[in-house]
C-alpha atoms as one frame of an Amber mdcrd trajectory, in Angstrom:
protein
  29.503   1.572  42.973  28.907   0.046  39.501  27.287   2.846  37.010  23.655
   1.851  36.344  22.787   0.406  32.883  20.922   2.697  30.578  17.259   1.748
  30.353  16.477  -0.055  27.029  13.679   1.746  24.816  10.200  -0.044  25.234
   9.959  -2.828  22.462   6.780  -2.130  20.918   5.010  -4.956  18.835   4.484
  -4.270  15.110   1.212  -2.648  14.173  -0.605  -4.817  11.775  -1.273  -8.715
  11.234   1.521 -10.871  12.217   2.533 -13.326   9.641   4.313 -13.738   6.282
   1.339 -14.269   4.001   0.576 -10.450   3.867  -0.832  -8.439   1.001  -0.316
  -4.969  -0.399  -3.343  -3.364  -2.101  -3.343  -0.927  -5.074  -5.947   1.811
  -4.327  -7.033   4.789  -5.996  -9.849   6.426  -8.051 -11.361   4.656 -11.155
  -9.410   5.115 -14.299  -6.019   6.004 -12.791  -4.324   3.009 -14.234  -4.331
   0.477 -11.333  -5.654  -2.620 -13.260  -3.006  -1.820 -16.203  -0.318  -1.589
 -13.584  -1.467  -4.883 -12.056  -1.479  -6.740 -15.301   2.124  -5.457 -16.136
   3.402  -6.324 -12.600   1.890  -9.715 -12.472   1.987 -10.309 -16.219  -1.723
 -11.605 -15.972  -4.848 -10.405 -17.932  -7.252  -8.761 -15.517  -9.684  -6.694
 -17.281  -8.388  -3.266 -17.822 -11.214  -1.337 -19.421 -11.925   2.425 -19.654
 -14.781   2.707 -17.272 -15.463   3.014 -13.521 -15.609  -0.193 -11.292 -13.966
  -2.270 -13.938 -12.312  -4.442 -11.184 -15.341  -5.500  -8.777 -13.931  -8.292
  -6.927 -10.330  -7.779  -6.270  -7.576  -9.500  -8.488  -4.798 -10.910  -6.409
  -1.430 -12.436  -7.561   1.973 -13.141  -6.544   5.045 -11.234  -7.861   8.600
 -12.466  -7.306  10.828 -10.082  -5.310  13.866  -9.159  -7.614  17.313  -9.661
  -5.653  20.847  -9.813  -7.307  21.850 -12.257  -4.445  19.140 -14.858  -5.413
  20.025 -14.517  -9.104  23.879 -15.080  -8.292  23.175 -18.171  -6.120  20.826
 -19.726  -8.947  23.627 -18.971 -11.464  26.221 -20.477  -9.199  24.178 -23.735
  -8.008  21.937 -24.115 -11.118  19.556 -25.781  -8.911  16.643 -28.012  -9.482
  14.361 -25.768  -7.761  14.178 -21.844  -7.238  11.819 -20.328  -4.874  12.122
 -16.594  -4.616  10.292 -14.449  -2.183   6.934 -13.331  -3.251   5.109 -10.110
  -2.731   1.215 -10.633  -2.673  -0.527  -7.863  -4.751  -4.015  -7.148  -4.762
  -5.829  -4.801  -7.389  -8.827  -3.325  -5.718 -11.900  -1.651  -7.341 -11.619
   2.158  -7.809 -12.838   4.447  -4.980 -14.951   7.409  -5.464 -16.016  10.283
  -3.319 -18.616   9.266  -0.859 -17.453   5.672  -0.747 -17.557   5.655   3.107
 -21.208   6.351   2.883 -21.951   3.611   0.194 -21.199   5.531  -3.085 -19.863
   3.689  -5.966 -18.904   0.242  -4.606 -18.874   1.665  -1.076 -18.552  -0.840
   1.801 -17.540  -3.739  -0.348 -14.495  -1.794  -1.635 -13.603  -0.636   1.777
 -13.927  -4.210   3.282 -11.234  -5.180   0.405  -8.939  -2.643   1.652  -9.252
  -3.886   5.138  -8.220  -7.193   3.953  -4.775  -5.766   2.975  -1.670  -5.075
   5.025  -0.033  -2.118   3.269  -1.455   0.317   0.478  -0.156   1.405  -2.550
  -1.891   4.929  -3.255  -1.983   5.219  -7.048  -2.864   8.943  -8.477  -3.175
   9.854 -12.200  -0.978  12.533 -13.499  -1.490  11.962 -17.106  -3.720  13.493
 -19.654  -5.558  11.211 -22.130  -8.790  12.099 -23.944  -9.633   8.523 -24.465
  -9.586   7.632 -20.806 -12.131   9.683 -18.710 -11.597  10.956 -15.159 -14.298
  10.430 -12.741 -13.844  13.768 -11.457 -13.821  15.405 -14.788 -10.216  16.742
 -14.884  -6.536  15.464 -13.933  -5.772  16.674 -10.436  -3.640  14.085  -8.534
  -3.501  16.069  -5.322  -7.208  16.401  -5.161  -7.457  12.526  -5.906  -4.860
  11.843  -2.977  -7.213  13.963  -0.633 -10.176  12.062  -1.730  -8.774   8.699
  -0.865  -7.145   9.955   2.244 -10.422  11.317   3.442 -12.667   8.488   2.634
 -10.404   5.977   4.330 -10.541   8.373   7.437 -14.257   8.398   7.374 -14.486
   4.786   7.229 -12.499   4.365  10.369 -14.639   6.896  12.098 -17.718   4.784
  11.170 -16.212   1.602  12.204 -14.966   3.315  15.488 -18.221   4.492  16.463
 -19.856   1.249  16.282 -17.364  -0.506  18.330 -17.214   2.565  20.825 -20.910
   2.275  21.411 -20.567  -1.377  22.281 -17.901  -0.761  24.897 -19.666   2.134
  26.445 -22.569  -0.212  27.397 -20.177  -2.702  28.786 -17.746  -0.390  30.546
 -20.246   2.573  31.357 -23.311   0.846  32.359 -22.008  -2.606  33.030 -19.083
  -1.256  35.094 -16.496  -3.829  33.574 -13.191  -2.604  34.773 -11.073  -5.040
  32.476 -12.407  -3.517  29.506 -11.668  -0.064  30.642  -7.976   0.286  28.996
  -9.504  -0.754  25.863 -12.254   1.730  26.138  -9.817   4.525  26.852  -7.771
   3.558  23.825 -10.902   3.991  21.691 -11.477   7.377  23.092  -7.904   8.226
  22.100  -8.443   6.861  18.545 -11.633   8.957  18.398  -9.659  12.129  19.139
  -7.150  11.383  16.520  -9.878  10.728  13.906 -12.466  13.449  14.699 -10.607
  16.028  16.494  -7.018  15.947  14.795  -8.520  14.662  11.417  -5.449  12.424
  11.171  -4.646   8.995   9.936  -4.085   6.647  13.004  -0.627   5.719  11.754
   0.798   9.278  12.446  -0.220   9.180  16.432   2.092   7.927  18.988   0.822
   4.651  20.490   1.975   2.510  23.542   2.566  -1.311  23.442  -0.614  -1.955
  25.068  -2.616   0.571  22.636  -0.836  -1.270  19.692  -2.368  -4.577  20.843
  -5.764  -3.013  20.813  -5.080  -1.362  17.456  -4.284  -4.882  16.050  -7.460
  -6.158  17.438  -9.588  -3.664  15.550  -7.514  -3.505  12.275  -8.457   0.042
  11.385  -7.591   0.988   7.710  -5.769   4.106   8.543  -2.852   2.354  10.393
  -1.773   0.629   7.248   1.620   1.771   5.787   1.491   3.383   2.454   3.464
   4.077  -0.688   2.410   6.719  -3.181   2.567   5.721  -7.039   2.337   8.577
  -9.528   1.149   7.463 -12.937   2.899   9.688 -15.408   2.706   9.832 -19.403
   5.645   8.417 -20.810   7.013  11.954 -21.830   6.596  13.233 -18.373   8.148
  10.092 -16.764  11.401  10.635 -18.780  11.546  14.377 -17.686  10.084  13.843
 -14.281   8.832  17.212 -13.864   5.119  17.907 -14.235   3.128  17.451 -10.943
   6.053  15.670  -8.861   7.154  18.824  -7.015   3.622  19.702  -5.884   2.874
  15.953  -4.981   5.896  15.572  -3.027   5.038  18.688  -1.012   1.587  17.320
  -0.310   3.083  14.081   0.845   5.720  15.599   3.185   2.951  17.664   4.597
   0.189  14.864   5.061   2.335  11.607   5.086   5.920  12.655   6.267   8.520
  10.191   5.320   6.181   8.220   3.108   7.896   7.294  -0.326   6.636   8.594
  -3.734   7.503   6.501  -6.820   6.837   8.042 -10.124   6.065   5.419 -13.064
   4.379   5.358 -16.510   1.816   2.726 -17.111   2.313   3.451 -20.916   5.988
   3.115 -20.869   6.052   0.068 -18.617   3.602  -1.516 -21.018   5.710  -0.699
 -23.816   8.758  -2.081 -22.297   6.988  -5.280 -21.405   6.387  -6.006 -25.313
  10.102  -5.537 -26.130  12.465  -8.290 -26.270  15.595  -8.132 -23.664  17.972
  -6.396 -26.123  15.482  -3.893 -27.579  14.419  -3.019 -23.820  17.886  -2.433
 -22.629  18.811  -0.246 -25.615  15.708   1.696 -25.226  16.304   2.360 -21.544
  20.040   3.507 -22.189  19.036   5.759 -24.817  16.455   7.621 -22.798  18.785
   7.351 -19.653  15.882   5.922 -17.557  14.990   2.612 -15.557  11.794   0.623
 -15.099  10.040   1.433 -11.948   8.633  -2.021 -11.293  11.426  -3.373  -9.304
  11.523  -0.476  -7.172   7.697  -0.794  -6.511   8.067  -4.450  -5.585  10.970
  -4.080  -3.172   9.472  -1.074  -1.404   5.950  -2.708  -1.285   7.543  -5.777
   0.366   9.472  -3.545   2.852   6.173  -1.699   3.719   4.714  -5.019   4.891
   7.761  -5.256   7.351   8.829  -8.413   5.888  12.473  -9.656   5.090  13.999
 -12.951   3.838  17.047 -15.195   4.186  18.408 -17.745   1.681  19.057 -21.310
   1.734  21.126 -22.733  -1.134  22.519 -25.829  -3.031  22.235 -27.913  -6.077
  18.855 -29.128  -5.209  17.140 -25.818  -4.212  17.893 -22.127  -3.832  15.037
 -20.684  -1.589  14.372 -17.284  -0.012  12.396 -17.813   3.285  10.287 -14.904
   4.375  10.137 -13.662   8.016   8.588 -10.761   9.868
């Protein structure tokens, strides 16, 4: 008798929107360096002023994804057209404590987050007397806790609205077809209210993932953590990073933390190539921008392949 083939694990659908035109949003409290970072990243000139809610409508831009293989193909073929892969980046207005209840830009801000597919959580770990902090003092761990809590509270509010509608249909109307969806929303309620966790940390079946994707909750979105340091602290990589790593390991296990310095990246962007290379070598550091772009692209669960020739070298994005 032939041995039984081992059962294949259940192939679960991806959590999130299906497609290749996905966006990563930069979120954080006001005055943590989001718009300055966005300007450097996209070489655009979105307003970057020292006051809360400088960015009201989210700025959006495309950033080429760096890849030495693409550069090699372009150098080899010298094509008439070069089309790299792109990361769509959105700069979202600063979140404040109480945003889920309408404080600051409130619901408009949270709807902008909902339109993104992954999040870059930016926190401020630099002191600067000329740049005010909305909470009075610099404490990146407190800031991350505020952001995390506001997103969870917004999902709670959104859930209760939809759960109430389904209760009328299933409980009073006796619609058995909607019962699995209703049960899934009850499980979501337990995760958000009882466990007080973000939804991406719970275990979901394939059917439940389909329901999650229908509602597009904020806390299912994958996240990266960007720590904006002073130039001095970025070179040393000491202050705040161990404590932040400890917080992220506890609250978002497996998530990536990327230190960078907005001040340093701005300085590097104004140097010519030779000066930039010499500065980086002298200080034994690298720019963090390439890593942020590449990891942001991966967080969207995107990848690409190349077609190449003398007419065109192109990266084709797939999910």
